[in-house]
Kinemage of the C-alpha trace (Angstrom):
@kinemage 1
@onewidth
@group {chain A} dominant
@subgroup {mainchain}
@vectorlist {calphas} color= white
{ca unk a 1} P 97.447 98.401 56.408
{ca unk a 2} L 98.359 101.415 58.552
{ca unk a 3} L 95.903 100.268 61.240
{ca unk a 4} L 97.348 96.755 61.145
{ca unk a 5} L 100.882 98.098 61.485
{ca unk a 6} L 99.816 100.274 64.420
{ca unk a 7} L 98.285 97.304 66.232
{ca unk a 8} L 101.391 95.285 65.528
{ca unk a 9} L 103.420 98.060 67.133
{ca unk a 10} L 101.200 97.998 70.206
{ca unk a 11} L 101.163 94.254 70.742
{ca unk a 12} L 104.360 93.065 69.066
{ca unk a 13} L 104.475 89.285 68.751
{ca unk a 14} L 102.626 88.719 72.016
{ca unk a 15} L 98.882 89.020 72.658
{ca unk a 16} L 99.638 89.966 76.262
{ca unk a 17} L 102.430 92.437 75.494
{ca unk a 18} L 100.351 95.509 76.476
{ca unk a 19} L 99.701 94.093 79.940
{ca unk a 20} L 103.387 93.358 80.425
{ca unk a 21} L 104.533 96.774 79.189
{ca unk a 22} L 102.004 98.539 81.391
{ca unk a 23} L 102.826 96.461 84.476
{ca unk a 24} L 106.544 97.123 84.004
{ca unk a 25} L 105.912 100.875 84.284
{ca unk a 26} L 103.590 100.339 87.257
{ca unk a 27} L 106.225 98.246 89.035
{ca unk a 28} L 108.863 100.949 88.501
{ca unk a 29} L 106.450 103.552 89.856
{ca unk a 30} L 105.676 101.594 93.023
{ca unk a 31} L 109.358 100.762 93.577
{ca unk a 32} L 110.156 104.489 93.844
{ca unk a 33} L 108.250 104.509 97.140
{ca unk a 34} L 111.245 102.875 98.831
{ca unk a 35} L 113.491 105.845 98.045
{ca unk a 36} L 110.716 108.239 98.989
{ca unk a 37} L 110.153 106.739 102.442
{ca unk a 38} L 113.867 106.344 103.167
{ca unk a 39} L 114.432 110.019 102.366
{ca unk a 40} L 111.357 110.957 104.391
{ca unk a 41} L 112.823 109.110 107.392
{ca unk a 42} L 116.093 111.021 107.078
{ca unk a 43} L 114.293 114.353 106.736
{ca unk a 44} L 115.530 115.026 103.196
{ca unk a 45} L 112.440 116.909 101.994
{ca unk a 46} L 114.100 118.216 98.818
{ca unk a 47} L 114.848 114.672 97.642
{ca unk a 48} L 111.377 113.530 98.660
{ca unk a 49} L 109.898 116.151 96.338
{ca unk a 50} L 112.153 115.024 93.462
{ca unk a 51} L 111.103 111.404 93.932
{ca unk a 52} L 107.457 112.472 94.037
{ca unk a 53} L 107.902 114.067 90.613
{ca unk a 54} L 109.385 110.810 89.278
{ca unk a 55} L 106.466 108.835 90.709
{ca unk a 56} L 103.950 111.272 89.217
{ca unk a 57} L 105.678 111.036 85.828
{ca unk a 58} L 105.645 107.226 85.851
{ca unk a 59} L 101.996 107.180 86.947
{ca unk a 60} L 101.159 109.454 84.007
{ca unk a 61} L 103.078 107.168 81.628
{ca unk a 62} L 101.108 104.171 82.902
{ca unk a 63} L 97.838 106.065 82.551
{ca unk a 64} L 98.700 107.207 79.017
{ca unk a 65} L 99.523 103.636 77.987
{ca unk a 66} L 96.276 102.385 79.494
{ca unk a 67} L 94.254 105.034 77.665
{ca unk a 68} L 95.999 104.356 74.344
{ca unk a 69} L 95.270 100.655 74.592
{ca unk a 70} L 91.644 101.244 75.561
{ca unk a 71} L 91.124 103.525 72.579
{ca unk a 72} L 92.772 101.263 69.991
{ca unk a 73} L 91.947 97.746 71.155
{ca unk a 74} L 89.532 96.368 68.509
{ca unk a 75} L 86.325 94.818 69.819
{ca unk a 76} L 86.784 91.806 67.544
{ca unk a 77} L 90.406 91.122 68.392
{ca unk a 78} L 90.935 87.385 68.778
{ca unk a 79} L 93.128 86.622 71.784
{ca unk a 80} L 93.426 83.865 74.405
{ca unk a 81} L 92.248 86.500 76.899
{ca unk a 82} L 88.862 88.170 76.468
{ca unk a 83} L 88.987 91.856 75.553
{ca unk a 84} L 87.042 92.877 78.672
{ca unk a 85} L 89.284 90.766 80.905
{ca unk a 86} L 92.327 92.463 79.423
{ca unk a 87} L 90.846 95.905 80.063
{ca unk a 88} L 89.875 94.938 83.617
{ca unk a 89} L 93.419 93.726 84.231
{ca unk a 90} L 94.810 97.019 82.968
{ca unk a 91} L 92.556 98.936 85.344
{ca unk a 92} L 93.642 96.807 88.289
{ca unk a 93} L 97.307 97.289 87.435
{ca unk a 94} L 96.763 101.022 87.018
{ca unk a 95} L 95.397 101.246 90.560
{ca unk a 96} L 98.841 100.367 91.928
{ca unk a 97} L 100.462 103.364 90.241
{ca unk a 98} L 97.587 105.646 91.260
{ca unk a 99} L 97.954 104.658 94.897
{ca unk a 100} L 101.733 105.196 94.795
{ca unk a 101} L 101.220 108.710 93.431
{ca unk a 102} L 98.556 109.504 96.047
{ca unk a 103} L 100.791 108.294 98.886
{ca unk a 104} L 103.706 110.380 97.648
{ca unk a 105} L 101.427 113.386 97.170
{ca unk a 106} L 100.221 113.275 100.783
{ca unk a 107} L 103.776 113.027 102.115
{ca unk a 108} L 104.961 115.962 100.007
{ca unk a 109} L 101.839 118.068 100.508
{ca unk a 110} L 101.885 117.772 104.288
{ca unk a 111} L 105.675 117.473 104.642
{ca unk a 112} L 104.826 114.365 106.621
{ca unk a 113} L 107.367 112.394 108.618
{ca unk a 114} L 106.603 109.275 110.606
{ca unk a 115} L 107.800 109.258 114.242
{ca unk a 116} L 111.064 107.471 114.938
{ca unk a 117} L 109.276 104.491 116.524
{ca unk a 118} L 107.376 103.812 113.283
{ca unk a 119} L 109.719 105.192 110.600
{ca unk a 120} L 111.725 102.004 110.053
{ca unk a 121} L 108.659 99.794 110.259
{ca unk a 122} L 106.892 101.751 107.527
{ca unk a 123} L 109.964 101.342 105.311
{ca unk a 124} L 109.787 97.604 106.023
{ca unk a 125} L 106.129 97.636 104.962
{ca unk a 126} L 106.927 99.531 101.763
{ca unk a 127} L 109.727 97.108 100.847
{ca unk a 128} L 107.458 94.109 101.430
{ca unk a 129} L 104.756 95.740 99.311
{ca unk a 130} L 107.232 96.415 96.510
{ca unk a 131} L 108.234 92.732 96.592
{ca unk a 132} L 104.558 91.843 96.183
{ca unk a 133} L 104.377 94.139 93.159
{ca unk a 134} L 107.541 92.568 91.712
{ca unk a 135} L 105.943 89.141 92.034
{ca unk a 136} L 102.767 90.336 90.312
{ca unk a 137} L 104.946 91.520 87.414
{ca unk a 138} L 106.592 88.082 87.248
{ca unk a 139} L 103.143 86.496 87.039
{ca unk a 140} L 102.106 88.837 84.205
{ca unk a 141} L 105.349 88.112 82.366
{ca unk a 142} L 104.644 84.388 82.666
{ca unk a 143} L 101.524 84.794 80.514
{ca unk a 144} L 103.533 84.414 77.293
{ca unk a 145} L 104.517 80.893 78.257
{ca unk a 146} L 100.963 80.060 79.315
{ca unk a 147} L 99.541 81.295 76.010
{ca unk a 148} L 102.104 79.352 73.982
{ca unk a 149} L 101.304 76.113 75.820
{ca unk a 150} L 97.542 76.626 75.651
{ca unk a 151} L 97.296 77.048 79.433
{ca unk a 152} L 98.431 73.455 80.005
{ca unk a 153} L 101.406 71.481 81.264
{ca unk a 154} L 104.459 72.630 83.201
{ca unk a 155} L 103.776 76.319 82.575
{ca unk a 156} L 100.567 76.048 84.596
{ca unk a 157} L 102.449 74.498 87.511
{ca unk a 158} L 105.044 77.284 87.390
{ca unk a 159} L 102.285 79.913 87.407
{ca unk a 160} L 100.546 78.233 90.355
{ca unk a 161} L 103.782 78.255 92.361
{ca unk a 162} L 104.279 81.936 91.547
{ca unk a 163} L 100.731 82.720 92.652
{ca unk a 164} L 101.292 80.885 95.936
{ca unk a 165} L 104.416 82.974 96.493
{ca unk a 166} L 102.376 86.084 95.709
{ca unk a 167} L 99.873 85.089 98.413
{ca unk a 168} L 102.689 84.608 100.928
{ca unk a 169} L 104.182 88.013 100.127
{ca unk a 170} L 100.834 89.738 100.524
{ca unk a 171} L 100.273 87.958 103.856
{ca unk a 172} L 103.665 89.218 105.034
{ca unk a 173} L 102.566 92.809 104.384
{ca unk a 174} L 99.476 92.193 106.535
{ca unk a 175} L 101.645 91.095 109.460
{ca unk a 176} L 103.962 94.094 109.138
{ca unk a 177} L 100.968 96.413 108.922
{ca unk a 178} L 99.647 95.131 112.280
{ca unk a 179} L 103.008 95.818 113.949
{ca unk a 180} L 103.256 99.256 112.334
{ca unk a 181} L 99.802 100.261 113.553
{ca unk a 182} L 100.813 99.195 117.075
{ca unk a 183} L 104.015 101.272 116.853
{ca unk a 184} L 102.050 104.317 115.759
{ca unk a 185} L 99.290 103.824 118.330
{ca unk a 186} L 101.901 103.812 121.105
{ca unk a 187} L 102.964 107.397 120.328
{ca unk a 188} L 99.992 108.931 118.521
{ca unk a 189} L 98.938 111.044 121.546
{ca unk a 190} L 102.228 112.895 121.268
{ca unk a 191} L 101.638 113.794 117.606
{ca unk a 192} L 99.500 116.308 115.745
{ca unk a 193} L 96.125 114.613 115.371
{ca unk a 194} L 95.636 115.475 111.682
{ca unk a 195} L 99.099 114.113 110.817
{ca unk a 196} L 98.240 110.877 112.631
{ca unk a 197} L 95.075 110.575 110.559
{ca unk a 198} L 97.092 110.886 107.359
{ca unk a 199} L 99.689 108.404 108.614
{ca unk a 200} L 97.003 105.778 109.116
{ca unk a 201} L 95.634 106.616 105.673
{ca unk a 202} L 99.089 106.080 104.162
{ca unk a 203} L 99.481 102.744 105.941
{ca unk a 204} L 96.125 101.635 104.551
{ca unk a 205} L 97.046 102.773 101.039
{ca unk a 206} L 100.371 100.898 101.119
{ca unk a 207} L 98.500 97.771 102.195
{ca unk a 208} L 96.012 98.360 99.377
{ca unk a 209} L 98.874 98.278 96.857
{ca unk a 210} L 99.832 94.814 98.112
{ca unk a 211} L 96.186 93.712 97.945
{ca unk a 212} L 95.816 95.013 94.394
{ca unk a 213} L 99.065 93.324 93.353
{ca unk a 214} L 97.622 90.038 94.581
{ca unk a 215} L 94.410 90.783 92.658
{ca unk a 216} L 96.500 91.184 89.481
{ca unk a 217} L 97.777 87.629 89.917
{ca unk a 218} L 94.410 86.200 90.892
{ca unk a 219} L 92.724 87.735 87.862
{ca unk a 220} L 94.965 85.627 85.611
{ca unk a 221} L 94.344 82.539 87.693
{ca unk a 222} L 90.682 82.877 86.727
């Protein structure tokens, strides 16, 4: 009975509740990158460090929730989603929070600041990436309706529209990334070479968050 009550506490009334709870934390973690990059652009290093700590804390919360679910999810649990698919989805979602923490860690560790020509563009990229993450969360939250309707009817159409919007948002981040790389290339000879290397790494990692957010949605399409 105690085990049953514990599982009930984990999943509530929804078989996809753990995915939704985990993705909500992940989304909050990634969203903090906006504040981090805006404070980086203004040179407020003290605030950047505070935001990094918040991101690291949220990433740890997401990781703890993932580990708890992995340890207590019964192999014979009957759900509309296969156990392995659920675990794979959790891992994909967790990547978003991990990347956000790594990005913030590089900025804090190197006291990095993008040059003026690229500073606003990188904020634009971060905001577009956060919107992609928001949309992935909306898709995950739509799973309740899909489960209740047996993956049929109007709910499927709604999910397909949301996935199309997710694709468009991810494509927008690709376009911004191209412009940002051009902005940085134009001035990189004036910058410390190692810092430039890390800036390109950060740009790639931000783009990876958008890619992984799209993967979250596409996993449920399958």
